[in-house]
PDB file with one MODEL, atoms N, CA, C and O in Angstrom:
MODEL        1
ATOM      1  N   MET A   1      72.931  77.988  47.826  1.00  0.00           N
ATOM      2  CA  MET A   1      73.593  78.858  48.811  1.00  0.00           C
ATOM      3  C   MET A   1      74.879  79.472  48.039  1.00  0.00           C
ATOM      4  O   MET A   1      75.627  78.640  47.527  1.00  0.00           O
ATOM      5  N   SER A   2      75.158  80.607  47.925  1.00  0.00           N
ATOM      6  CA  SER A   2      76.186  81.216  47.476  1.00  0.00           C
ATOM      7  C   SER A   2      77.624  80.862  48.050  1.00  0.00           C
ATOM      8  O   SER A   2      77.649  80.528  49.234  1.00  0.00           O
ATOM      9  N   GLU A   3      78.742  80.892  47.403  1.00  0.00           N
ATOM     10  CA  GLU A   3      80.063  80.699  48.163  1.00  0.00           C
ATOM     11  C   GLU A   3      80.329  81.842  49.040  1.00  0.00           C
ATOM     12  O   GLU A   3      81.080  81.651  49.996  1.00  0.00           O
ATOM     13  N   ASP A   4      79.864  82.903  48.868  1.00  0.00           N
ATOM     14  CA  ASP A   4      79.995  84.102  49.991  1.00  0.00           C
ATOM     15  C   ASP A   4      79.181  83.741  51.261  1.00  0.00           C
ATOM     16  O   ASP A   4      79.656  83.815  52.394  1.00  0.00           O
ATOM     17  N   ALA A   5      77.914  83.344  50.980  1.00  0.00           N
ATOM     18  CA  ALA A   5      77.239  83.050  52.215  1.00  0.00           C
ATOM     19  C   ALA A   5      77.626  81.831  52.880  1.00  0.00           C
ATOM     20  O   ALA A   5      77.488  81.695  54.096  1.00  0.00           O
ATOM     21  N   PHE A   6      78.121  80.910  52.107  1.00  0.00           N
ATOM     22  CA  PHE A   6      78.746  79.562  52.817  1.00  0.00           C
ATOM     23  C   PHE A   6      79.860  79.983  53.744  1.00  0.00           C
ATOM     24  O   PHE A   6      79.877  79.650  54.929  1.00  0.00           O
ATOM     25  N   ASN A   7      80.880  80.794  53.119  1.00  0.00           N
ATOM     26  CA  ASN A   7      82.090  81.273  53.931  1.00  0.00           C
ATOM     27  C   ASN A   7      81.860  82.023  54.928  1.00  0.00           C
ATOM     28  O   ASN A   7      82.607  82.010  55.907  1.00  0.00           O
ATOM     29  N   MET A   8      80.696  82.869  54.842  1.00  0.00           N
ATOM     30  CA  MET A   8      80.280  83.930  56.079  1.00  0.00           C
ATOM     31  C   MET A   8      79.744  82.756  57.214  1.00  0.00           C
ATOM     32  O   MET A   8      80.106  82.776  58.391  1.00  0.00           O
ATOM     33  N   SER A   9      78.903  81.830  56.693  1.00  0.00           N
ATOM     34  CA  SER A   9      78.359  80.929  57.640  1.00  0.00           C
ATOM     35  C   SER A   9      79.496  80.161  58.546  1.00  0.00           C
ATOM     36  O   SER A   9      79.388  80.012  59.763  1.00  0.00           O
ATOM     37  N   ILE A  10      80.615  79.694  57.746  1.00  0.00           N
ATOM     38  CA  ILE A  10      81.675  79.232  58.468  1.00  0.00           C
ATOM     39  C   ILE A  10      82.335  80.088  59.448  1.00  0.00           C
ATOM     40  O   ILE A  10      82.644  79.730  60.584  1.00  0.00           O
ATOM     41  N   ARG A  11      82.518  81.164  58.974  1.00  0.00           N
ATOM     42  CA  ARG A  11      83.267  82.094  59.859  1.00  0.00           C
ATOM     43  C   ARG A  11      82.423  82.518  61.077  1.00  0.00           C
ATOM     44  O   ARG A  11      82.932  82.695  62.184  1.00  0.00           O
ATOM     45  N   LYS A  12      81.079  82.678  60.815  1.00  0.00           N
ATOM     46  CA  LYS A  12      80.280  82.794  62.080  1.00  0.00           C
ATOM     47  C   LYS A  12      80.471  81.703  63.164  1.00  0.00           C
ATOM     48  O   LYS A  12      80.616  81.937  64.364  1.00  0.00           O
ATOM     49  N   PHE A  13      80.452  80.539  62.609  1.00  0.00           N
ATOM     50  CA  PHE A  13      80.461  79.424  63.511  1.00  0.00           C
ATOM     51  C   PHE A  13      81.924  79.406  64.219  1.00  0.00           C
ATOM     52  O   PHE A  13      82.036  79.214  65.430  1.00  0.00           O
ATOM     53  N   LEU A  14      82.909  79.599  63.459  1.00  0.00           N
ATOM     54  CA  LEU A  14      84.438  79.545  64.035  1.00  0.00           C
ATOM     55  C   LEU A  14      84.652  80.719  64.939  1.00  0.00           C
ATOM     56  O   LEU A  14      85.408  80.569  65.898  1.00  0.00           O
ATOM     57  N   LYS A  15      84.019  81.966  64.720  1.00  0.00           N
ATOM     58  CA  LYS A  15      83.882  83.041  65.635  1.00  0.00           C
ATOM     59  C   LYS A  15      83.422  82.509  66.976  1.00  0.00           C
ATOM     60  O   LYS A  15      84.166  82.570  67.955  1.00  0.00           O
ATOM     61  N   GLU A  16      82.175  81.974  67.039  1.00  0.00           N
ATOM     62  CA  GLU A  16      81.494  81.618  68.207  1.00  0.00           C
ATOM     63  C   GLU A  16      82.215  80.368  68.950  1.00  0.00           C
ATOM     64  O   GLU A  16      82.126  80.220  70.169  1.00  0.00           O
ATOM     65  N   VAL A  17      82.973  79.437  68.066  1.00  0.00           N
ATOM     66  CA  VAL A  17      83.851  78.336  68.737  1.00  0.00           C
ATOM     67  C   VAL A  17      84.884  79.016  69.533  1.00  0.00           C
ATOM     68  O   VAL A  17      85.084  78.750  70.719  1.00  0.00           O
ATOM     69  N   GLY A  18      85.686  80.099  68.711  1.00  0.00           N
ATOM     70  CA  GLY A  18      86.890  80.662  69.273  1.00  0.00           C
ATOM     71  C   GLY A  18      86.372  81.573  70.730  1.00  0.00           C
ATOM     72  O   GLY A  18      86.979  81.410  71.789  1.00  0.00           O
ATOM     73  N   VAL A  19      85.539  82.246  70.655  1.00  0.00           N
ATOM     74  CA  VAL A  19      84.972  83.034  71.724  1.00  0.00           C
ATOM     75  C   VAL A  19      84.616  82.319  72.973  1.00  0.00           C
ATOM     76  O   VAL A  19      85.046  82.605  74.090  1.00  0.00           O
ATOM     77  N   THR A  20      83.765  81.331  72.675  1.00  0.00           N
ATOM     78  CA  THR A  20      83.249  80.604  73.890  1.00  0.00           C
ATOM     79  C   THR A  20      84.428  79.650  74.354  1.00  0.00           C
ATOM     80  O   THR A  20      84.557  79.349  75.541  1.00  0.00           O
ATOM     81  N   SER A  21      85.326  79.165  73.315  1.00  0.00           N
ATOM     82  CA  SER A  21      86.454  78.263  74.007  1.00  0.00           C
ATOM     83  C   SER A  21      87.414  79.127  74.728  1.00  0.00           C
ATOM     84  O   SER A  21      87.933  78.655  75.740  1.00  0.00           O
ATOM     85  N   GLN A  22      87.714  80.284  74.366  1.00  0.00           N
ATOM     86  CA  GLN A  22      88.498  81.048  75.199  1.00  0.00           C
ATOM     87  C   GLN A  22      88.076  81.284  76.449  1.00  0.00           C
ATOM     88  O   GLN A  22      88.836  81.214  77.415  1.00  0.00           O
ATOM     89  N   ARG A  23      86.734  81.606  76.542  1.00  0.00           N
ATOM     90  CA  ARG A  23      86.134  81.878  77.933  1.00  0.00           C
ATOM     91  C   ARG A  23      86.286  80.688  78.965  1.00  0.00           C
ATOM     92  O   ARG A  23      86.670  80.828  80.126  1.00  0.00           O
ATOM     93  N   LYS A  24      85.928  79.496  78.366  1.00  0.00           N
ATOM     94  CA  LYS A  24      86.022  78.279  79.069  1.00  0.00           C
ATOM     95  C   LYS A  24      87.397  77.984  79.579  1.00  0.00           C
ATOM     96  O   LYS A  24      87.586  77.508  80.699  1.00  0.00           O
ATOM     97  N   ILE A  25      88.383  78.285  78.710  1.00  0.00           N
ATOM     98  CA  ILE A  25      89.781  77.915  79.134  1.00  0.00           C
ATOM     99  C   ILE A  25      90.189  78.955  80.226  1.00  0.00           C
ATOM    100  O   ILE A  25      90.866  78.563  81.177  1.00  0.00           O
ATOM    101  N   GLU A  26      89.815  80.245  80.135  1.00  0.00           N
ATOM    102  CA  GLU A  26      90.146  81.118  81.003  1.00  0.00           C
ATOM    103  C   GLU A  26      89.456  80.839  82.476  1.00  0.00           C
ATOM    104  O   GLU A  26      90.061  80.952  83.541  1.00  0.00           O
ATOM    105  N   GLU A  27      88.107  80.463  82.337  1.00  0.00           N
ATOM    106  CA  GLU A  27      87.518  80.053  83.535  1.00  0.00           C
ATOM    107  C   GLU A  27      88.331  79.121  84.289  1.00  0.00           C
ATOM    108  O   GLU A  27      88.753  79.359  85.421  1.00  0.00           O
ATOM    109  N   THR A  28      88.585  77.847  83.512  1.00  0.00           N
ATOM    110  CA  THR A  28      89.298  76.676  84.171  1.00  0.00           C
ATOM    111  C   THR A  28      90.521  77.087  84.726  1.00  0.00           C
ATOM    112  O   THR A  28      90.783  76.660  85.851  1.00  0.00           O
ATOM    113  N   VAL A  29      91.370  77.874  84.130  1.00  0.00           N
ATOM    114  CA  VAL A  29      92.670  78.386  84.699  1.00  0.00           C
ATOM    115  C   VAL A  29      92.392  79.389  85.895  1.00  0.00           C
ATOM    116  O   VAL A  29      93.122  79.370  86.886  1.00  0.00           O
ATOM    117  N   ARG A  30      91.335  80.259  85.786  1.00  0.00           N
ATOM    118  CA  ARG A  30      91.046  81.226  86.821  1.00  0.00           C
ATOM    119  C   ARG A  30      90.682  80.509  88.180  1.00  0.00           C
ATOM    120  O   ARG A  30      91.018  80.931  89.287  1.00  0.00           O
ATOM    121  N   GLU A  31      89.865  79.237  87.915  1.00  0.00           N
ATOM    122  CA  GLU A  31      89.157  78.546  89.091  1.00  0.00           C
ATOM    123  C   GLU A  31      90.298  77.557  89.548  1.00  0.00           C
ATOM    124  O   GLU A  31      90.010  76.776  90.455  1.00  0.00           O
ATOM    125  N   GLY A  32      91.464  77.519  89.049  1.00  0.00           N
ATOM    126  CA  GLY A  32      92.475  76.499  89.475  1.00  0.00           C
ATOM    127  C   GLY A  32      92.312  75.064  89.320  1.00  0.00           C
ATOM    128  O   GLY A  32      92.778  74.207  90.072  1.00  0.00           O
ATOM    129  N   GLN A  33      91.549  74.860  88.188  1.00  0.00           N
ATOM    130  CA  GLN A  33      91.055  73.380  87.724  1.00  0.00           C
ATOM    131  C   GLN A  33      92.304  72.744  87.222  1.00  0.00           C
ATOM    132  O   GLN A  33      92.060  71.718  86.586  1.00  0.00           O
ATOM    133  N   ILE A  34      93.500  73.023  87.310  1.00  0.00           N
ATOM    134  CA  ILE A  34      94.581  72.536  86.571  1.00  0.00           C
ATOM    135  C   ILE A  34      95.138  71.423  87.558  1.00  0.00           C
ATOM    136  O   ILE A  34      95.599  71.719  88.661  1.00  0.00           O
ATOM    137  N   GLY A  35      95.066  70.171  87.103  1.00  0.00           N
ATOM    138  CA  GLY A  35      95.608  69.031  87.813  1.00  0.00           C
ATOM    139  C   GLY A  35      97.161  68.939  88.063  1.00  0.00           C
ATOM    140  O   GLY A  35      97.868  69.683  87.382  1.00  0.00           O
ATOM    141  N   GLY A  36      97.689  68.198  88.866  1.00  0.00           N
ATOM    142  CA  GLY A  36      98.845  68.140  89.139  1.00  0.00           C
ATOM    143  C   GLY A  36      99.362  68.548  90.608  1.00  0.00           C
ATOM    144  O   GLY A  36      98.717  69.307  91.333  1.00  0.00           O
ATOM    145  N   GLU A  37     100.474  68.023  90.940  1.00  0.00           N
ATOM    146  CA  GLU A  37     101.001  68.580  92.389  1.00  0.00           C
ATOM    147  C   GLU A  37     101.788  69.885  92.314  1.00  0.00           C
ATOM    148  O   GLU A  37     101.692  70.783  93.150  1.00  0.00           O
ATOM    149  N   LYS A  38     102.561  69.907  91.256  1.00  0.00           N
ATOM    150  CA  LYS A  38     103.394  71.247  90.999  1.00  0.00           C
ATOM    151  C   LYS A  38     102.519  72.080  90.048  1.00  0.00           C
ATOM    152  O   LYS A  38     101.727  71.619  89.227  1.00  0.00           O
ATOM    153  N   LYS A  39     102.794  73.447  90.294  1.00  0.00           N
ATOM    154  CA  LYS A  39     102.040  74.263  89.235  1.00  0.00           C
ATOM    155  C   LYS A  39     102.516  74.032  88.003  1.00  0.00           C
ATOM    156  O   LYS A  39     103.728  73.946  87.807  1.00  0.00           O
ATOM    157  N   LYS A  40     101.625  73.907  87.041  1.00  0.00           N
ATOM    158  CA  LYS A  40     101.889  73.652  85.664  1.00  0.00           C
ATOM    159  C   LYS A  40     102.398  74.866  85.050  1.00  0.00           C
ATOM    160  O   LYS A  40     102.193  75.928  85.638  1.00  0.00           O
ATOM    161  N   LYS A  41     103.049  74.860  83.919  1.00  0.00           N
ATOM    162  CA  LYS A  41     103.375  76.240  83.209  1.00  0.00           C
ATOM    163  C   LYS A  41     102.802  76.011  81.635  1.00  0.00           C
ATOM    164  O   LYS A  41     103.022  76.891  80.803  1.00  0.00           O
ATOM    165  N   LYS A  42     102.145  74.933  81.308  1.00  0.00           N
ATOM    166  CA  LYS A  42     101.369  74.799  80.050  1.00  0.00           C
ATOM    167  C   LYS A  42     100.133  74.045  80.456  1.00  0.00           C
ATOM    168  O   LYS A  42     100.002  73.408  81.501  1.00  0.00           O
ATOM    169  N   LEU A  43      99.142  74.214  79.391  1.00  0.00           N
ATOM    170  CA  LEU A  43      97.828  73.473  79.483  1.00  0.00           C
ATOM    171  C   LEU A  43      97.933  72.858  78.124  1.00  0.00           C
ATOM    172  O   LEU A  43      98.103  73.515  77.097  1.00  0.00           O
ATOM    173  N   ASN A  44      97.816  71.503  78.184  1.00  0.00           N
ATOM    174  CA  ASN A  44      97.721  70.683  76.968  1.00  0.00           C
ATOM    175  C   ASN A  44      96.070  70.624  76.428  1.00  0.00           C
ATOM    176  O   ASN A  44      95.184  70.137  77.129  1.00  0.00           O
ATOM    177  N   VAL A  45      95.852  71.146  75.202  1.00  0.00           N
ATOM    178  CA  VAL A  45      94.519  71.331  74.830  1.00  0.00           C
ATOM    179  C   VAL A  45      94.223  70.518  73.432  1.00  0.00           C
ATOM    180  O   VAL A  45      95.099  70.391  72.576  1.00  0.00           O
ATOM    181  N   ARG A  46      93.011  70.028  73.301  1.00  0.00           N
ATOM    182  CA  ARG A  46      92.615  69.276  72.101  1.00  0.00           C
ATOM    183  C   ARG A  46      91.303  69.792  71.669  1.00  0.00           C
ATOM    184  O   ARG A  46      90.430  69.974  72.517  1.00  0.00           O
ATOM    185  N   MET A  47      91.104  70.025  70.516  1.00  0.00           N
ATOM    186  CA  MET A  47      89.810  70.582  69.840  1.00  0.00           C
ATOM    187  C   MET A  47      89.507  69.400  68.860  1.00  0.00           C
ATOM    188  O   MET A  47      90.375  69.021  68.074  1.00  0.00           O
ATOM    189  N   THR A  48      88.288  68.830  68.911  1.00  0.00           N
ATOM    190  CA  THR A  48      87.907  67.746  67.978  1.00  0.00           C
ATOM    191  C   THR A  48      86.700  68.523  67.162  1.00  0.00           C
ATOM    192  O   THR A  48      85.809  69.113  67.773  1.00  0.00           O
ATOM    193  N   LEU A  49      86.756  68.468  65.799  1.00  0.00           N
ATOM    194  CA  LEU A  49      85.670  68.915  64.942  1.00  0.00           C
ATOM    195  C   LEU A  49      84.927  67.861  64.355  1.00  0.00           C
ATOM    196  O   LEU A  49      85.490  67.036  63.635  1.00  0.00           O
ATOM    197  N   THR A  50      83.715  67.813  64.597  1.00  0.00           N
ATOM    198  CA  THR A  50      82.820  66.691  63.941  1.00  0.00           C
ATOM    199  C   THR A  50      81.731  67.301  63.101  1.00  0.00           C
ATOM    200  O   THR A  50      81.454  68.484  63.303  1.00  0.00           O
ATOM    201  N   ALA A  51      81.154  66.693  62.277  1.00  0.00           N
ATOM    202  CA  ALA A  51      79.909  67.159  61.620  1.00  0.00           C
ATOM    203  C   ALA A  51      78.784  65.965  61.568  1.00  0.00           C
ATOM    204  O   ALA A  51      79.067  65.003  60.853  1.00  0.00           O
ATOM    205  N   GLU A  52      77.851  65.951  62.088  1.00  0.00           N
ATOM    206  CA  GLU A  52      76.827  65.120  62.205  1.00  0.00           C
ATOM    207  C   GLU A  52      76.372  64.620  60.801  1.00  0.00           C
ATOM    208  O   GLU A  52      76.005  65.445  59.964  1.00  0.00           O
ATOM    209  N   GLY A  53      76.387  63.386  60.545  1.00  0.00           N
ATOM    210  CA  GLY A  53      76.132  62.660  59.173  1.00  0.00           C
ATOM    211  C   GLY A  53      77.171  62.717  58.173  1.00  0.00           C
ATOM    212  O   GLY A  53      76.980  62.452  56.986  1.00  0.00           O
ATOM    213  N   THR A  54      78.343  63.089  58.705  1.00  0.00           N
ATOM    214  CA  THR A  54      79.646  63.041  57.859  1.00  0.00           C
ATOM    215  C   THR A  54      80.598  62.215  58.401  1.00  0.00           C
ATOM    216  O   THR A  54      80.338  61.665  59.471  1.00  0.00           O
ATOM    217  N   SER A  55      81.734  62.010  57.821  1.00  0.00           N
ATOM    218  CA  SER A  55      82.964  61.280  58.186  1.00  0.00           C
ATOM    219  C   SER A  55      83.924  62.387  58.891  1.00  0.00           C
ATOM    220  O   SER A  55      84.975  62.016  59.412  1.00  0.00           O
ATOM    221  N   LEU A  56      83.574  63.636  58.895  1.00  0.00           N
ATOM    222  CA  LEU A  56      84.566  64.581  59.443  1.00  0.00           C
ATOM    223  C   LEU A  56      84.871  64.437  60.866  1.00  0.00           C
ATOM    224  O   LEU A  56      84.045  64.455  61.778  1.00  0.00           O
ATOM    225  N   ASN A  57      86.201  64.286  60.971  1.00  0.00           N
ATOM    226  CA  ASN A  57      86.742  64.078  62.315  1.00  0.00           C
ATOM    227  C   ASN A  57      88.101  64.817  62.339  1.00  0.00           C
ATOM    228  O   ASN A  57      89.095  64.235  61.905  1.00  0.00           O
ATOM    229  N   HIS A  58      88.177  65.961  62.785  1.00  0.00           N
ATOM    230  CA  HIS A  58      89.604  66.681  62.591  1.00  0.00           C
ATOM    231  C   HIS A  58      89.894  67.170  63.836  1.00  0.00           C
ATOM    232  O   HIS A  58      89.079  67.915  64.380  1.00  0.00           O
ATOM    233  N   VAL A  59      91.177  66.801  64.515  1.00  0.00           N
ATOM    234  CA  VAL A  59      91.546  67.070  65.773  1.00  0.00           C
ATOM    235  C   VAL A  59      92.953  67.778  65.642  1.00  0.00           C
ATOM    236  O   VAL A  59      93.913  67.404  64.969  1.00  0.00           O
ATOM    237  N   VAL A  60      92.840  68.893  66.451  1.00  0.00           N
ATOM    238  CA  VAL A  60      93.975  69.775  66.679  1.00  0.00           C
ATOM    239  C   VAL A  60      94.400  69.703  68.208  1.00  0.00           C
ATOM    240  O   VAL A  60      93.619  69.848  69.149  1.00  0.00           O
ATOM    241  N   ASP A  61      95.760  69.456  68.306  1.00  0.00           N
ATOM    242  CA  ASP A  61      96.321  69.490  69.589  1.00  0.00           C
ATOM    243  C   ASP A  61      97.125  70.591  69.812  1.00  0.00           C
ATOM    244  O   ASP A  61      97.683  71.112  68.846  1.00  0.00           O
ATOM    245  N   GLY A  62      97.296  71.090  71.072  1.00  0.00           N
ATOM    246  CA  GLY A  62      98.228  72.351  71.351  1.00  0.00           C
ATOM    247  C   GLY A  62      98.329  72.420  72.748  1.00  0.00           C
ATOM    248  O   GLY A  62      97.714  71.694  73.529  1.00  0.00           O
ATOM    249  N   GLU A  63      99.263  73.474  73.100  1.00  0.00           N
ATOM    250  CA  GLU A  63      99.634  73.817  74.269  1.00  0.00           C
ATOM    251  C   GLU A  63      99.360  75.388  74.598  1.00  0.00           C
ATOM    252  O   GLU A  63      99.747  76.246  73.804  1.00  0.00           O
ATOM    253  N   ILE A  64      98.732  75.706  75.709  1.00  0.00           N
ATOM    254  CA  ILE A  64      98.668  77.229  76.093  1.00  0.00           C
ATOM    255  C   ILE A  64      99.499  77.363  77.366  1.00  0.00           C
ATOM    256  O   ILE A  64      99.333  76.743  78.416  1.00  0.00           O
ATOM    257  N   GLU A  65     100.462  78.325  77.073  1.00  0.00           N
ATOM    258  CA  GLU A  65     101.306  78.727  78.034  1.00  0.00           C
ATOM    259  C   GLU A  65     100.393  79.341  79.131  1.00  0.00           C
ATOM    260  O   GLU A  65      99.415  80.007  78.793  1.00  0.00           O
ATOM    261  N   LEU A  66     100.699  79.124  80.468  1.00  0.00           N
ATOM    262  CA  LEU A  66      99.968  79.618  81.666  1.00  0.00           C
ATOM    263  C   LEU A  66     100.565  80.673  82.342  1.00  0.00           C
ATOM    264  O   LEU A  66     101.789  80.746  82.444  1.00  0.00           O
ATOM    265  N   PRO A  67      99.757  81.552  82.846  1.00  0.00           N
ATOM    266  CA  PRO A  67     100.486  82.847  83.552  1.00  0.00           C
ATOM    267  C   PRO A  67     101.177  82.489  84.811  1.00  0.00           C
ATOM    268  O   PRO A  67     101.770  83.353  85.456  1.00  0.00           O
TER     269      PRO A  67
ENDMDL
END
């Protein structure tokens, strides 16, 4: 596989992750599935990347400002 094809394959995967993740976050917020008694101002999120058959385990934590 060429380096260009490899990079395009990664970008395609990451685009799919980004688009579907954004939709799921928006659905969760829209449906009011945010826990807690008081209205939260931020949503704490975590994304974990693993790859079957490897030791890859990359975690990204973040906060999303809520409307």
